[in-house]
C-alpha positions as CSV (number, residue, x, y, z in Angstrom):
1,M,-7.5,12.3,-18.1
2,T,-8.6,10.5,-15.0
3,T,-7.0,11.3,-11.7
4,Y,-6.3,8.4,-9.7
5,I,-5.7,8.6,-5.9
6,A,-3.0,6.8,-4.0
7,R,-4.8,5.2,-0.7
8,P,-2.3,5.2,2.1
9,V,-2.9,2.8,5.2
10,E,-5.7,4.8,6.8
11,A,-5.5,6.4,10.3
12,P,-7.7,3.8,12.2
13,V,-5.9,0.8,10.9
14,L,-2.6,2.6,11.7
15,N,-3.7,3.0,15.3
16,E,-4.3,-1.0,15.5
17,L,-0.9,-1.9,13.5
18,R,0.5,0.4,16.4
19,R,-0.6,-1.7,18.9
20,A,-0.4,-5.0,17.4
21,D,0.3,-5.6,14.0
22,D,-1.8,-8.1,11.5
23,S,0.7,-11.1,12.8
24,G,-0.2,-10.1,16.3
25,R,3.3,-8.7,17.2
26,R,3.8,-5.5,19.0
27,M,5.3,-2.6,17.2
28,V,9.1,-2.0,17.7
29,P,9.9,1.7,17.0
30,V,13.4,2.5,15.7
31,T,15.2,5.9,14.9
32,D,15.9,5.9,11.2
33,E,19.4,7.1,11.2
34,E,19.6,7.1,7.0
35,G,16.2,8.0,5.8
36,G,14.5,6.7,2.9
37,A,12.2,4.1,4.0
38,P,8.7,4.2,1.9
39,L,6.3,5.1,4.7
40,R,2.7,4.0,4.1
41,C,1.1,6.2,6.4
42,C,1.9,9.3,4.6
43,L,3.3,7.9,1.3
44,R,6.9,9.5,1.4
45,R,10.1,8.6,2.1
46,S,11.4,8.8,5.9
47,R,13.7,11.6,6.7
48,P,16.9,10.8,9.0
49,G,16.1,11.0,12.7
50,E,12.3,10.0,12.4
51,R,11.0,7.4,14.6
52,I,9.8,4.4,12.1
53,A,8.6,1.1,12.6
54,L,8.2,-2.1,10.4
55,V,4.9,-3.8,10.9
56,A,3.1,-6.7,9.4
57,Y,0.0,-5.4,7.2
58,A,-2.6,-7.6,5.4
59,P,-4.1,-5.1,2.8
60,L,-6.4,-7.3,0.9
61,R,-7.7,-8.9,4.1
62,R,-8.5,-5.4,5.4
63,W,-10.2,-4.5,2.4
64,A,-12.2,-7.7,1.9
65,A,-13.3,-7.4,5.5
66,A,-14.7,-3.9,4.7
67,T,-16.5,-5.2,1.4
68,D,-17.6,-8.5,2.9
69,V,-15.5,-10.8,0.8
70,D,-13.5,-13.5,1.4
71,P,-10.1,-13.1,0.0
72,G,-9.2,-17.0,0.2
73,A,-5.7,-17.6,-0.7
74,Y,-4.9,-14.2,-1.5
75,D,-5.0,-13.2,1.8
76,E,-1.3,-12.3,2.4
77,Q,0.6,-9.9,4.8
78,G,3.8,-8.3,4.7
79,P,6.2,-5.8,6.0
80,V,5.2,-2.1,5.6
81,F,7.1,0.8,7.2
82,V,5.0,3.4,9.1
83,H,5.6,6.3,11.5
84,A,6.1,4.9,15.0
85,G,3.6,7.8,16.1
86,E,1.1,10.0,14.8
87,C,1.9,11.8,11.5
88,A,0.2,14.1,9.0
89,G,-1.0,11.6,6.7
90,F,-0.6,11.7,2.8
91,E,-1.1,15.2,1.6
92,G,-2.4,14.0,-2.0
93,G,-0.9,15.2,-5.0
94,S,0.6,13.2,-7.6
95,L,1.0,9.3,-7.2
96,P,4.0,8.5,-4.8
97,F,6.8,6.0,-5.5
98,T,6.5,5.7,-9.2
99,Q,10.1,6.6,-10.0
100,A,11.4,3.2,-10.0
101,H,9.9,-0.1,-11.5
102,R,6.6,-1.1,-9.8
103,V,4.2,-3.7,-10.0
104,L,0.6,-3.1,-10.5
105,R,-1.3,-6.2,-9.0
106,R,-5.1,-6.2,-10.3
107,Y,-7.9,-7.7,-8.0
108,S,-11.7,-8.4,-8.6
109,A,-14.5,-7.4,-6.3
110,D,-14.7,-10.9,-5.2
111,G,-11.0,-10.7,-3.8
112,R,-9.3,-12.7,-6.7
113,I,-6.1,-11.4,-8.3
114,L,-6.9,-10.9,-12.0
115,G,-2.8,-10.3,-12.7
116,G,0.0,-8.4,-12.4
117,Q,2.2,-6.0,-14.5
118,L,5.7,-4.6,-14.3
119,V,5.5,-1.0,-15.2
120,E,9.1,0.6,-16.0
121,T,7.4,3.8,-17.8
122,G,4.0,5.4,-18.2
123,F,2.8,4.6,-14.5
124,E,-0.5,6.4,-14.9
125,D,-1.4,4.7,-18.5
126,A,-0.5,1.4,-16.9
127,L,-3.1,2.2,-14.1
128,R,-5.8,3.5,-16.7
129,K,-5.4,0.2,-18.8
130,A,-5.8,-1.7,-15.5
131,F,-8.9,0.1,-14.8
132,D,-10.2,-0.6,-18.3
133,D,-11.1,-3.9,-17.3
134,P,-14.6,-3.6,-15.8
135,A,-13.8,-6.7,-13.5
136,V,-10.9,-4.7,-11.8
137,A,-11.9,-3.3,-8.3
138,L,-8.7,-2.1,-7.0
139,V,-5.1,-2.2,-7.9
140,Q,-2.4,-2.6,-5.2
141,V,1.2,-0.8,-6.2
142,R,4.0,-3.0,-5.0
143,A,7.8,-2.7,-5.0
144,V,9.7,-4.8,-7.3
145,E,12.7,-5.4,-5.1
146,Y,10.9,-7.2,-2.3
147,G,7.2,-7.2,-3.7
148,C,6.2,-5.3,-0.6
149,F,2.8,-3.3,-0.8
150,L,3.1,0.3,-1.3
151,Y,-0.3,1.6,-1.6
152,E,-3.8,0.9,-3.2
153,V,-5.6,2.5,-5.9
154,R,-9.4,2.4,-6.4
155,R,-11.7,3.1,-9.1
156,P,-12.1,7.0,-9.3
């Protein structure tokens, strides 16, 4: 069986977002008293007392710029939680944030959306099926509740 790898927001991008996010706003760190926020820098939930920030992030815009593609109308930005300072990053292992219902959003190599799927069970099977389509270049995993970007998966 194919192993899929979750791609967190990369360290150089995090450094940029901590200075000014993708909407041009400065980061406002807070102490997370309760914990539980889905952190996109290390792909785990925050712990009580950690310093985190909610920043605007445009995942497809950044992918498109790196691959010399125009995302057109699909260029969007949304809120993501990150550590306010350096963190250890994603340690790998199993795919994160799969315990609840998630949406897989598929994109083509030219940055166009190919569709989405609500996944209630069988998360890795749903990823495999998404990549069975040769037109799919990447898949974004998103939260159902707010539609927020969680992480990206590319072809293995």
